MARTIMAR-658663 format. One record per residue: x, y, z of N, C-alpha, C in turn. Coordinates in pm, whole numbers, plus 32768, in hexadecimal, padded with zeros to 4 digits. Example, Ala and Ser with C-alpha at 12.3 -4.5 7.8 and 13.67 -1.06 7.14 Angstrom:
BEGIN
85277DC7830C84CE7E3E830C85287EB6830C
85057F1F82C485577F9682CA850A80038313
//
This chain:
BEGIN
ABBA9C031EF3AB599C6D1EE1AB729CB41E5D
AB0B9CF41E2AAB159D3D1DACAB359DCE1DC9
ABAB9DFA1D9EABCD9E871DAEABD99ECB1D27
AB959E901CC3AB8F9ECD1C3EAC199EEB1C04
AC779E901C1EACFE9E9D1BE4AD429F221C07
AD239F561C7EAD649FD21CA7ADF99FBB1CB7
AE4AA0191C89AEDAA00E1C95AF0FA0851CE3
AF77A06B1D32AFB5A0D61D81AFE2A1481D28
B01AA1271CB3B04EA18F1C59AFE1A1ED1C26
AF62A1C21C2CAEF5A2161BFBAEF0A29C1C44
AF13A29D1CC5AF09A31A1D11AF8AA3391D5D
AFF7A2F91D37B075A3131D7DB0ADA39E1D60
B073A3E61D00B0A0A46F1CE7B07CA4CA1D5C
B01BA4A31DAEAFF8A4ED1E26B05EA4CA1E92
B0AEA52D1EBBB11CA5101F18B0E9A4DE1F9F
B072A5091FC9B039A4D52045B01DA441203D
AFE8A4151FCAAFCFA3861FB5B053A33A1FAD
B0B7A3791F6FB13BA3391F65B174A31E1FF0
B169A3802049B19AA36D20D3B14BA2FD2117
B0C9A2FB2101B074A292213CB0A2A208210E
B0B2A1F7208BB0D7A1752055B163A14C2084
B1BFA1A92088B245A18A20B9B243A15F214B
B1EFA1A1219AB1E1A17B2227B1A7A0EF2234
B140A0D221E6B103A04E21EAB1669FE121BD
B1B9A002215AB21B9FA0212AB27A9F762198
B29A9FD221F3B2F69FB22260B2B39F5F22CD
B2309F6922D7B1E69F1B233BB1E39E882312
B1D89E6F228FB1DA9DE82259B1749D8C229C
B0F69DB7229BB08D9D6122CFB0729CEF226E
B04A9C7D22A3B02F9C092250AF9A9BF62240
AF659C2221CDAED69C1621AFAE809C452224
AE889CC52245AE449CF722BEADAE9D0B22A9
AD6A9D1A2317ACDF9D482318ACE59DDE2334
ACB19E3122D9ACC29EC222E8AC3B9F0B22EB
AC3E9F812327ABC99FD8232BABF6A066230B
ABA5A0AB22BAABC0A1362297AB50A18B22D2
AB74A1EA232BAB11A2372374AAD3A2AA2324
AB07A2C322AFAAC5A3232256AADBA2F321C8
AA96A28821A5AAB3A2452127AA85A29420AE
AA24A2EE20BDA9F1A3352049A9BDA2D51FE1
A9E9A2E51F64A9BDA28A1EFAAA11A20B1EF2
AA70A1FD1F4EAABEA1821F55AB3BA17F1EFF
AB5CA1ED1EBCABCFA1EF1E61AC51A1D01EAA
AC74A2231F0DACF0A20E1F56ACECA18B1FA5
AC79A16D1FDFAC69A0F02029AC8BA0781FD2
AC5CA07B1F56AC77A00D1EF8AD0AA0021ED4
AD4BA0751EC3ADDAA0751EA3AE28A0341F16
AE0BA05E1F90AE51A0272005AE349F922013
ADB59F6B2002AD8F9EDD200DADD89E891FA6
ADE29EBB1F2BAE259E721EC2AEBA9E671EDF
AEF59ED41F0EAF849ED51F2DAFA69E701F9B
AF519E682001AF6A9E102073AF319D842061
AEEB9D6D1FF0AEA89CEC1FDAAE4F9CCA2052
ADFD9D2B2078ADAA9D1D20EFAD459CAC20E1
AD2D9C66214EACCC9BF92149AC3E9C2C2160
AC2F9C9A21ABABAC9CD821BFABBF9D6F21C4
AB629DB82186AB6D9E4A2180AAE79E8721A3
AAE99EE22206AA709F252233AA829FBC2224
AA13A0002208AA17A09121FAA9A6A0D32246
A9C8A13F228CA968A18E22D9A958A2162296
A8DDA243228CA8C5A2CC225FA839A2F42290
A818A3732280A795A3A422ACA739A3C02236
A772A3BF21BBA724A3E02144A6FCA36320F7
A679A34F20E8A644A2D720A8A676A2C5201A
A67AA3321FCBA6A0A3241F3FA731A2F91F2F
A787A3271F89A813A2FE1F85A822A26C1FB0
A7D7A2452013A7DCA1B92040A7AFA15A1FD2
A74EA1831F82A721A1301F12A792A11C1EAD
A7DBA1851E91A84BA17A1E33A8BAA1221E6D
A8D4A1321EEFA93BA0DE1F2FA912A04B1F2D
A893A0321F40A8619FA81F40A8789F681EB6
A86B9FB71E4DA8809F841DC5A9129F5E1DAE
A96C9F901E00A9FA9F6B1DF8AA199EEE1E4B
A9B69EB31E87A9CC9E3A1ED5A9E89E531F68
A9CF9ECD1F96A9E79EF12022A9689ED92073
A9769E9C20E7A9059E8B2142A8F19F112188
A87E9F4F2176A86A9FD821A6A80B9FDF221D
A821A047226FA7CBA06322E2A7BAA0F922EF
A740A1232307A725A1B0231FA72BA1C823B6
A78DA21823E0A7A3A231246EA7C6A2C42481
A78AA30324E5A7B2A389250FA826A3772571
A89FA3942544A916A37B2595A920A3D7260F
A8CCA43F2614A8CDA4962689A89AA44F2706
A831A3FF26F6A7EDA3CC276CA7D2A3362768
A7C3A2FC26F3A796A27126EAA808A20F26FC
A7E5A19B2735A844A12E2743A84DA0E426BD
A8C0A0AC26A2A8D3A0612626A89B9FD42636
A8589FA125CEA8159F1F25D8A8749EA825C2
A8E29EA8260CA9449E3D25FEA9719E11268A
A9979D932692A9C69D5F2712AA519D922731
AA7B9D8227AEAAFE9DAC27DAAB6C9D5D2790
ABE09D9E277FAC579D5B2749AC3E9D1826C2
ABFC9D5F2668ABD29D2225EAAC2A9D492574
AC5F9DC42573ACA79DF724FEAD3D9DFE2514
AD879DEE24A6AE189DFC24A9AE439E8D248E
ADF49ED3243EAE1A9F592411AD9F9FB12405
ADA9A02B2439AD3FA08F242BAD79A10C23EC
AD32A1422389AD5BA1BD2345ACFCA22D236B
AD33A2A1238DACE2A31823ABAD21A38D2361
AD09A39122DFAD47A3F7228AACEBA46F227E
AD15A4DD22BAACCDA55C22B5AC3DA54D22E7
AC32A513235FABAEA505239DABABA5422429
AC17A5342477AC13A55C2502ABFEA5F12514
AC2CA64124B2AC1BA6D224BCAB8BA6FE24A1
AB38A6A22473AAABA6C12458AA4EA69D24CC
AA83A65F2534AA2EA627259DAA1DA6832614
A9A2A68F2644A98AA6D426C3A9C7A6862736
A9C4A602272CA9F1A5AC2798AA5AA5482764
AAD5A576274FAB3CA51B271BAB5EA4A9277C
AB40A4BC27FBAB60A454285DAB10A3D42841
AA96A3E22810AA47A36B27F0AA8BA3172784
AABDA35B271CAB04A31326B3AB7DA2C826EB
ABCCA30B273FAC45A2CE2772AC27A25D27D4
ABC1A26F2826AB9AA2032882AB67A1892837
AB13A1A127D4AADAA1322789AB42A0ED2731
AB9BA13A26F3AC02A0FC26A1AC60A0A726F8
AC7FA0D8276FACD3A08A27CAAC8EA00727F0
AC0DA00F2808ABC09F982830ABBE9F2D27C3
ABAB9F562746AB999EF326DCAC1D9EC5269E
AC8C9F0B26BBAD0D9EDF2687AD459E6C26DB
AD869E0F2699ADC99DA326DFAE419DDA272D
AE6C9D962796AEEB9DBD27D5AF5B9DB9276C
AFA59E252762B00B9E2F26FBAFD69E612675
AF559E842670AF1C9EBD25F6AF499F4D25E2
AF299F85256FAF58A00A254AAEE5A067252A
AEF3A0E42555AE9BA151252DAEF0A1B824E5
AEC7A1DB246BAF0DA2432420AEAFA2BA2411
AEDDA32E2441AE8DA3A9243DAED1A40F23E2
AE81A450238EAEB2A4C2233FAE5AA5392360
AE98A5A82387AE4BA62023ABAEA1A69C2392
AE65A70E2371AEB5A7882360AF00A7AD23E0
AF75A7E923CEAFC9A811243FAFB6A8A62459
AF78A8C724C8AF60A95224EBAFE2A9A224F2
B04FA962251CB0CDA9AA252FB12DA99A24B9
B0F8A9792444B14EA97123CEB18AA9FB23B2
B1F8A9FD2367B23BAA7C234AB1DEAADB22FE
B190AAA522A1B137AAFC2253B0CDAB3A22AE
B099AAEC230CB035AB222369B073AB8B23C5
B0EEAB7623EEB133ABDA2441B144AC5D23F5
B160AC532374B16FACCB2322B0EAAD162316
B07FACCA2301AFFAAD0922FAAFDDAD55237C
AFF7AD1423EEAFDCAD54246FB034ADCE2484
B0B4ADC3245DB112AE33246CB0E1AEAF2420
B0A0AE9723AEB06DAF05235CAFDDAF2C2380
AFA7AEEC23E8AF23AF0F2417AEB1AEC923D1
AECFAE5F2387AE68AE16233FAE40AD952389
ADCDAD622365AD9CACE12399ADE3AC71234C
AE18AC0A2391AE4EAB972347ADE0AB5922EF
ADFDAB3B2272AD96AB102213AD49AA93223B
AD8CAA362282AD49A9BA22A7ACF5A9C42326
ACF8AA372369ACB2AA4723E8AC3EAAA823D6
ABC7AA7423CBAB53AAC623A8AB0AAAF72425
AAD7AB70241BAA93ABAD248EA9FDABBF2476
A9CEAB9A2401A942ABAA23DEA912AB2F2391
A891AB122399A857AAA62349A81FAADA22C5
A82CAB5E22ADA7F3AB992234A859ABD921D7
A8C6AC0E220EA922AC5C21BBA9B2AC5021F2
AA12AC582199AA9EAC6021C2AABFACF321E0
AAF6AD0B2255AB17AD94227CABA8AD9A22AA
ABE0AE1422A5AC66AE2B22D8ACD5AE01227A
ACB4ADE721FAAD17ADBA2199AD36AE252132
ADB0AE2820FDADD1AE8C2096AD92AE69200F
AD77ADE91FF7AD3AADBD1F78ACF6AD371F90
ACC1ACFB1F29AC7CAC7A1F2EAC06AC7D1F8F
ABC8ACF01F9EAB56ACFA1FF9AAE1ACA31FCD
AAD4AC901F4BAA5FAC4A1F17AA77ABB51F00
AAEBAB841F29AB03AAF51F23AAA0AAAE1F7F
AA6CAA391F5AAA09A9F51FAFAA3FA9DC203C
A9E7A9E6209DAA0DA9CA2127AA2CA9362138
AA91A9182188AAB8A88E21A0AA77A855221D
AA4AA8AB2278AA0BA87B22F2AA6EA854235F
AAE3A8942360AB48A87623C7AB25A8C12448
AB10A87724B3AAEAA8B52532AB48A89225A5
ABA4A8332590AC01A80A25F9AC90A81325C6
ACD1A88625D4AD5BA89225A5ADBDA84E2605
AE21A80C25CDAE86A7C7261DAF12A7F525F4
AF68A8082657AFF7A80C263EB029A77C2646
B0A4A7642617B0DDA6DF2622B0E7A6B526B5
B10BA713270BB115A6F5279BB08CA6CF27D4
B024A71827ABAF9EA70027E1AF68A67727B8
AF79A6532739AF44A5D2270EAF91A5602751
B014A5732763B064A50D27A8B033A4FB2839
B021A56A287FAFF7A562290BAF6BA5252917
AF12A54728B9AE8CA50E28BDAE8EA47828A4
AEE0A44D2845AEEDA3BD282BAF27A37328A4
AF8BA3AF28E3AFC6A36F2958AF62A36829CB
AF0EA3CE29D9AEA4A3CC2A3FAE46A3552A29
AE2EA33529AAADD5A2C5298AAE21A242297A
AE99A23829B6AEE6A1BD29C4AF31A1922946
AF34A1E628E1AF81A1C4286AB015A1DE2880
B068A192283CB0F8A1AB2836B113A1E827AD
B144A26227AAB15DA2A7272BB1E3A27826F4
B1DEA23A267EB257A2032641B299A26325E0
B248A2B4259BB282A30B2535B226A384251F
B265A3F92510B21EA47224E7B268A4AA2470
B222A4C62404B263A4FF238FB208A5662350
B243A5C12302B1F6A62A22C3B1F8A620222C
B197A65F21EDB192A66C215CB17EA700213C
B1A4A72D20C4B193A7BA20A1B106A7EB20B4
B0F8A86820DCB076A8A12100B012A897208E
B03CA8AE2011AFDDA8AE1FA2AFBCA8241F71
AFEFA7BA1FB3AFCFA7301F8EAF78A6EE1FF9
//
């Protein structure tokens, strides 16, 4: 596949991506079939695909313009509302699924987890990245009476913050602690192999 010569080093300065790549390196998949549940323009998807020498790469998003950009990177794209819609893939099809900063945006995260479990092969992997409601920085905000920055209470304005009120809204509606995401994954039959954190500002 054409991933436009994307290299891991291009974005390894992002510590969250560094943790992702290091985790994938330990999995050592052999030319996997992968799916990214929030591929956006396909940048990160392409980096991961290139790193793993993926044989097939699929990307899901809800925005047409982003899917067009991802398609130009050689990604097979599908427009799916992950809240309610079923994924257009057969059972046990993928080796690896990525859900980077998507589950906290969903009204119905259970649909994503049920569908990802269905389409992953036995022994396949799901990697999730989401803000941690119980991070130390969020605990400090709460202790001082402020709203944690990643947990939004309005669709129009950021409220309850000491600063950065005018930063664009991220659309986070499902906050998770590490314990909560683990228990939810176990409810949906996943075996949690690793939980790790990255600095709050990354």
